[in-house]
N, C-alpha and C positions, 0 to 999 in steps of 0.2 A: 069637642074638647078635646088637646091637645095632653096625653097623661106626662107626668114626669117618667123617664125610664130608669130612675136611680129607686129601688125599693122604699126605703126612708122616706123619701120625698114623696113618692106618689101615695105612701101610707098617711103622712101628715095631710096632703092635699083635699084625699077622698073622707078623711074622719073630718076634716074644717068643715068641707060641704055637708058630709051626713049633721054634721052638729048645727050649722049656722041656715042651711038650706032645706034640704029634704027629710022626709019622714020616714025613709026606707030606701035602701038599696035600688029593688027596683026602681022607685021614682025617680033616682037619681043616674042610674044607667038608661030609661029612657029620656028625660029631660036632655042629657047630654051624648044623646046617642053613643054608649058605651058598651062594648061589649061585655054580660055581668061575668060571662063564665072564665072568660080571658082576665077579666078583673079579679076576680076569686083565684084565679089558679096563679095568676104571678104574684101576689100578695100570701098566699097558701106557701109557696117555694121559698118566700121569706120570712116565713113563721109566723102569719098572723092568720087571723079567722075572724069571718066575721060572724057579730053576736046580732039576731034580729031584735032580741028583748033590750039591747042597750043600743041599739040603731051605729054600730060602730065595731071597727077592726080593731083586733089587741092578738 
């Protein structure tokens, strides 16, 4: 998956996939071949944190 470089677009794209397709961040990263730690770091730098309970970044 080609991830958007803009943090807000990345936030939106990832949350849409988590909402519509994947039941967890682990599943999304595995199926889409995404480096989970890099994704978390990039979104954390923009002020977002992943909530496993809600299966979304906020």
